SERO-4910 file (N, C-alpha, C, O; in steps of 0.05 Angstrom, whole numbers):
BEGIN
 pado doro    nc1    nc2    nc3   cac1   cac2   cac3    cc1    cc2    cc3    oc1    oc2    oc3
  Unk    A     17    -23      0      0      0      0     18     25      0     36     27     16
  Unk    A     13     43    -18     29     67    -20     19     89     -1     -5     91      4
  Unk    A     38    104     10     31    125     29     26    150     13     38    155     -8
  Unk    A      7    168     24      3    193     10     28    210     11     44    208     30
  Unk    A     31    228     -9     55    245     -8     55    262     17     34    271     26
  Unk    A     78    267     27     80    284     51     72    313     45     78    323     23
  Unk    A     59    325     64     50    353     60     72    371     70     82    368     92
  Unk    A     80    391     54    100    410     64     90    425     89     66    431     91
  Unk    A    108    432    107    101    446    131     87    473    125     68    481    139
  Unk    A     96    486    104     84    512     96     55    509     90     39    526     97
  Unk    A     48    488     75     20    483     68      3    478     93    -19    489     96
  Unk    A     14    462    112      0    457    137     -5    483    152    -26    487    163
  Unk    A     16    500    154     13    525    169     -7    543    156    -23    556    170
  Unk    A     -7    545    130    -27    562    116    -55    551    120    -73    566    125
  Unk    A    -58    524    119    -84    512    124    -94    518    152   -117    525    156
  Unk    A    -76    515    171    -83    520    199    -92    549    203   -111    555    216
  Unk    A    -77    567    190    -84    596    192   -111    601    180   -127    616    191
  Unk    A   -117    589    157   -143    592    144   -166    581    161   -187    594    163
  Unk    A   -161    559    174   -182    547    192   -186    565    216   -209    568    225
  Unk    A   -165    576    227   -168    595    250   -184    620    241   -201    629    256
  Unk    A   -177    630    218   -192    653    207   -221    646    204   -239    662    210
  Unk    A   -227    622    194   -255    614    191   -269    613    217   -292    622    219
  Unk    A   -256    603    238   -269    602    265   -274    630    275   -294    635    287
  Unk    A   -255    648    271   -258    676    280   -281    689    266   -296    705    278
  Unk    A   -284    684    240   -306    695    224   -333    684    234   -353    699    234
  Unk    A   -334    659    241   -359    648    252   -366    662    278   -389    670    283
  Unk    A   -346    667    295   -351    681    320   -361    710    315   -379    719    329
  Unk    A   -349    723    295   -358    750    288   -387    750    278   -403    768    285
  Unk    A   -393    731    261   -420    729    250   -441    724    272   -462    737    272
  Unk    A   -435    707    290   -453    701    313   -455    726    330   -477    733    340
  Unk    A   -433    740    335   -434    765    351   -452    786    338   -467    800    352
  Unk    A   -450    788    311   -468    807    297   -497    800    301   -514    818    305
  Unk    A   -503    774    300   -531    766    305   -540    771    333   -564    777    338
  Unk    A   -522    769    352   -529    774    380   -536    803    385   -548    810    405
  Unk    A   -527    821    367   -532    849    370   -560    858    359   -568    881    362
  Unk    A   -574    839    346   -600    845    335   -619    855    358   -619    844    380
  Unk    A   -634    875    352   -654    887    370   -641    898    396   -655    899    417
  Unk    A   -616    905    395   -603    916    419   -592    944    411   -588    950    388
  Unk    A   -589    961    431   -579    987    427   -548    986    427   -536    984    448
  Unk    A   -537    986    404   -508    983    401   -492   1006    414   -471   1002    425
  Unk    A   -504   1030    412   -490   1053    425   -488   1049    455   -468   1056    467
  Unk    A   -509   1038    467   -508   1033    496   -486   1012    503   -471   1015    522
  Unk    A   -484    991    486   -464    970    490   -436    982    488   -418    977    504
  Unk    A   -433    999    467   -407   1012    463   -400   1030    487   -378   1031    496
  Unk    A   -421   1045    497   -417   1063    520   -407   1047    544   -389   1056    558
  Unk    A   -418   1023    549   -410   1007    572   -380   1000    569   -365   1001    588
  Unk    A   -372    991    545   -344    984    540   -325   1008    543   -304   1005    554
  Unk    A   -333   1030    533   -317   1054    535   -312   1062    564   -290   1068    572
  Unk    A   -333   1061    580   -330   1068    608   -314   1047    624   -299   1054    641
  Unk    A   -318   1021    617   -303   1000    631   -273   1002    625   -257    997    642
  Unk    A   -267   1010    600   -239   1011    592   -227   1039    599   -203   1044    593
  Unk    A   -243   1056    611   -234   1083    618   -222   1099    595   -201   1111    597
  Unk    A   -236   1097    573   -228   1112    549   -242   1139    549   -266   1141    556
  Unk    A   -228   1160    541   -238   1187    541   -261   1189    521   -257   1185    497
  Unk    A   -285   1196    530   -308   1198    512   -307   1223    495   -322   1225    475
  Unk    A   -290   1241    501   -286   1266    485   -267   1261    462   -264   1279    445
  Unk    A   -255   1238    461   -237   1231    439   -251   1232    412   -274   1222    410
  Unk    A   -239   1244    393   -252   1248    366   -258   1221    354   -280   1218    341
  Unk    A   -241   1202    357   -245   1175    346   -270   1162    359   -286   1150    345
  Unk    A   -273   1164    385   -296   1153    399   -321   1167    391   -342   1154    386
  Unk    A   -320   1193    388   -344   1208    379   -352   1200    351   -376   1198    345
  Unk    A   -333   1195    334   -338   1187    306   -352   1159    306   -371   1155    291
  Unk    A   -343   1141    324   -355   1115    326   -384   1118    335   -402   1105    324
  Unk    A   -389   1134    355   -416   1138    365   -435   1148    343   -457   1139    341
  Unk    A   -425   1166    327   -442   1176    305   -448   1154    284   -470   1153    274
  Unk    A   -428   1137    279   -432   1116    259   -450   1093    270   -463   1080    255
  Unk    A   -450   1089    296   -466   1068    308   -496   1073    303   -511   1054    302
  Unk    A   -504   1098    301   -532   1104    295   -541   1094    268   -565   1090    263
  Unk    A   -522   1089    250   -528   1080    223   -533   1049    222   -542   1039    201
  Unk    A   -526   1035    243   -528   1006    243   -556    998    252   -565   1004    274
  Unk    A   -570    983    235   -597    973    242   -597    942    238   -576    931    231
  Unk    A   -619    930    244   -621    900    243   -615    890    215   -602    869    212
  Unk    A   -624    904    194   -619    895    167   -589    894    161   -579    875    150
  Unk    A   -575    915    169   -546    916    165   -532    894    181   -513    882    171
  Unk    A   -540    890    205   -528    869    222   -532    841    209   -514    825    209
  Unk    A   -555    837    198   -560    811    184   -543    808    159   -533    787    154
  Unk    A   -539    830    144   -522    829    121   -493    825    128   -479    809    115
  Unk    A   -484    838    149   -457    834    159   -453    805    167   -432    793    161
  Unk    A   -472    795    182   -470    767    191   -470    747    168   -454    729    168
  Unk    A   -487    752    148   -488    733    125   -461    734    110   -451    713    102
  Unk    A   -451    758    105   -425    761     91   -403    748    107   -385    736     95
  Unk    A   -403    751    133   -382    740    150   -384    709    151   -364    696    150
  Unk    A   -409    698    152   -412    669    150   -401    658    123   -389    637    122
  Unk    A   -407    673    102   -397    666     75   -367    665     75   -355    645     65
  Unk    A   -354    686     85   -325    686     86   -314    663    103   -294    651     96
  Unk    A   -327    657    125   -319    634    142   -320    609    126   -302    592    128
  Unk    A   -341    605    111   -344    581     94   -321    579     74   -310    557     69
  Unk    A   -314    602     62   -291    602     43   -265    594     57   -250    578     46
  Unk    A   -260    605     80   -236    599     95   -235    570    104   -214    557    102
  Unk    A   -258    559    113   -259    531    121   -254    513     97   -240    493     98
  Unk    A   -267    519     74   -263    503     49   -234    504     41   -223    483     34
  Unk    A   -223    527     41   -195    530     33   -176    515     52   -158    500     43
  Unk    A   -180    519     78   -163    506     98   -165    476     97   -144    462     97
  Unk    A   -189    465     95   -192    436     94   -181    425     68   -169    403     68
  Unk    A   -186    439     46   -175    430     20   -144    429     21   -133    410     11
  Unk    A   -132    449     34   -103    448     37    -94    425     55    -74    412     49
  Unk    A   -108    421     76   -101    399     94   -102    372     80    -86    354     85
  Unk    A   -122    369     63   -126    344     48   -110    343     22   -115    326      5
  Unk    A    -93    363     18    -74    364     -4    -89    365    -31    -80    352    -50
  Unk    A   -110    380    -33   -125    384    -58   -113    406    -74   -109    428    -64
  Unk    A   -107    401    -99    -94    421   -116   -112    445   -120   -102    468   -121
  Unk    A   -138    441   -122   -157    463   -125   -155    483   -102   -158    507   -105
  Unk    A   -149    472    -78   -147    489    -54   -122    507    -56   -123    530    -47
  Unk    A   -101    497    -68    -77    513    -72    -83    536    -91    -75    559    -87
  Unk    A    -97    530   -113   -105    551   -132   -124    571   -118   -121    596   -121
  Unk    A   -143    561   -102   -161    578    -88   -146    597    -69   -152    620    -67
  Unk    A   -127    586    -55   -111    602    -35    -95    623    -50    -93    646    -40
  Unk    A    -83    616    -72    -68    636    -88    -87    659    -96    -80    682    -93
  Unk    A   -110    651   -107   -129    671   -117   -139    689    -94   -139    713    -96
  Unk    A   -149    676    -72   -160    691    -50   -140    709    -36   -146    732    -30
  Unk    A   -116    699    -31    -96    714    -18    -85    736    -37    -81    759    -28
  Unk    A    -82    730    -62    -73    749    -81    -92    772    -86    -84    794    -93
  Unk    A   -118    767    -82   -138    788    -86   -134    812    -67   -140    835    -73
  Unk    A   -123    806    -43   -121    827    -23    -95    843    -26    -93    865    -15
  Unk    A    -76    834    -42    -51    848    -45    -54    876    -56    -43    895    -45
  Unk    A    -70    881    -78    -73    908    -87    -86    926    -67    -79    950    -64
  Unk    A   -106    916    -52   -119    932    -31    -99    939     -9    -99    961      2
  Unk    A    -82    920     -1    -62    925     19    -41    945     10    -32    962     26
  Unk    A    -34    944    -15    -15    964    -26    -28    992    -26    -15   1012    -18
  Unk    A    -54    993    -34    -69   1019    -33    -69   1030     -5    -64   1054      0
  Unk    A    -76   1013     15    -76   1022     43    -49   1030     53    -46   1049     68
  Unk    A    -28   1016     44     -1   1022     51      7   1050     41     21   1065     54
  Unk    A     -1   1056     16      6   1082      4     -9   1104     19      2   1126     23
  Unk    A    -34   1099     26    -50   1119     41    -38   1125     68    -35   1148     76
  Unk    A    -31   1104     83    -20   1108    110     -4   1083    117    -15   1062    124
  Unk    A     22   1085    116     40   1063    122     42   1058    152     47   1076    167
  Unk    A     39   1033    160     44   1024    187     59    998    186     59    984    166
  Unk    A     71    992    208     87    966    210     68    942    206     76    923    193
  Unk    A     44    944    216     24    922    213     17    918    184     16    896    174
  Unk    A     12    940    170      5    938    141     28    927    125     23    911    107
  Unk    A     52    936    131     75    925    116     78    895    122     83    879    104
  Unk    A     74    887    147     77    859    155     56    842    141     62    821    130
  Unk    A     31    851    140      9    836    127     14    833     97     11    812     86
  Unk    A     23    855     84     30    853     56     52    834     51     51    818     32
  Unk    A     73    835     67     95    817     64     87    787     68     94    770     51
  Unk    A     71    782     89     62    754     94     45    744     71     49    722     61
  Unk    A     26    761     62      9    752     40     25    748     14     19    729     -1
  Unk    A     44    765      9     60    761    -15     77    736    -13     79    721    -33
  Unk    A     88    730     10    104    706     14     86    681     10     94    662     -4
  Unk    A     62    682     21     43    659     18     36    655    -12     37    632    -21
  Unk    A     30    676    -26     23    674    -54     46    663    -71     43    644    -86
  Unk    A     70    674    -67     93    664    -82    100    635    -74    108    620    -92
  Unk    A     98    628    -49    103    601    -40     84    581    -53     92    560    -64
  Unk    A     58    588    -53     38    570    -65     42    569    -95     40    547   -107
  Unk    A     48    591   -108     53    591   -137     78    573   -143     77    558   -162
  Unk    A     98    576   -127    122    560   -130    115    530   -129    123    514   -146
  Unk    A     99    522   -109     91    494   -106     74    485   -130     78    462   -140
  Unk    A     56    502   -139     39    494   -162     55    491   -187     51    472   -202
  Unk    A     74    509   -192     91    507   -215    109    482   -213    113    468   -233
  Unk    A    119    477   -190    137    454   -185    122    428   -190    134    409   -200
  Unk    A     96    427   -183     80    403   -187     72    399   -217     66    377   -225
  Unk    A     73    421   -232     66    419   -260     89    407   -276    109    399   -265
  Unk    A     86    407   -302    107    395   -319    132    412   -322    152    403   -331
  Unk    A    130    437   -313    153    455   -315    173    447   -294    166    443   -270
  Unk    A    198    445   -301    219    438   -282    229    463   -268    239    482   -280
  Unk    A    225    462   -241    234    484   -224    251    472   -202    243    452   -190
  Unk    A    274    484   -197    291    472   -176    277    475   -148    262    494   -144
  Unk    A    282    456   -130    270    458   -104    281    482    -88    303    492    -93
  Unk    A    265    491    -68    274    513    -51    297    504    -34    298    480    -26
  Unk    A    316    521    -28    338    513    -11    329    507     17    310    520     27
  Unk    A    342    489     30    336    484     58    322    459     60    315    451     83
***
């Protein structure tokens, strides 16, 4: 009986990361549903006072003004979109864990889609976090592309190490 090909550690880590993101998105979607028929501004006020944040802060005031725009319909839409994204991350992560080639293509496409947006955000206002996210996503895309090309008929030398 032949053994399945070993999975590269990089693929395993990317899959694990995608599954964790999926779980976080499920938690966000459920949290959005729990806010239905509740006064979000009151909930925000409780957190602001518990954390001893200055309510005169311009950022806090801006959030309070935007909270009035959130209604049940918007919360349901946010929840639905977040559940959808969770499904994509779970599909991608499980596909990578089970070494499905389509999952590698999906991961390249999904991760690569965010790179132009990250570059745009970086140009608008550069932060260490934005640079790090762009770097990590670029490394993931190039790594997966490298593996896909290597598995194809094109001869590519293996990565060092």
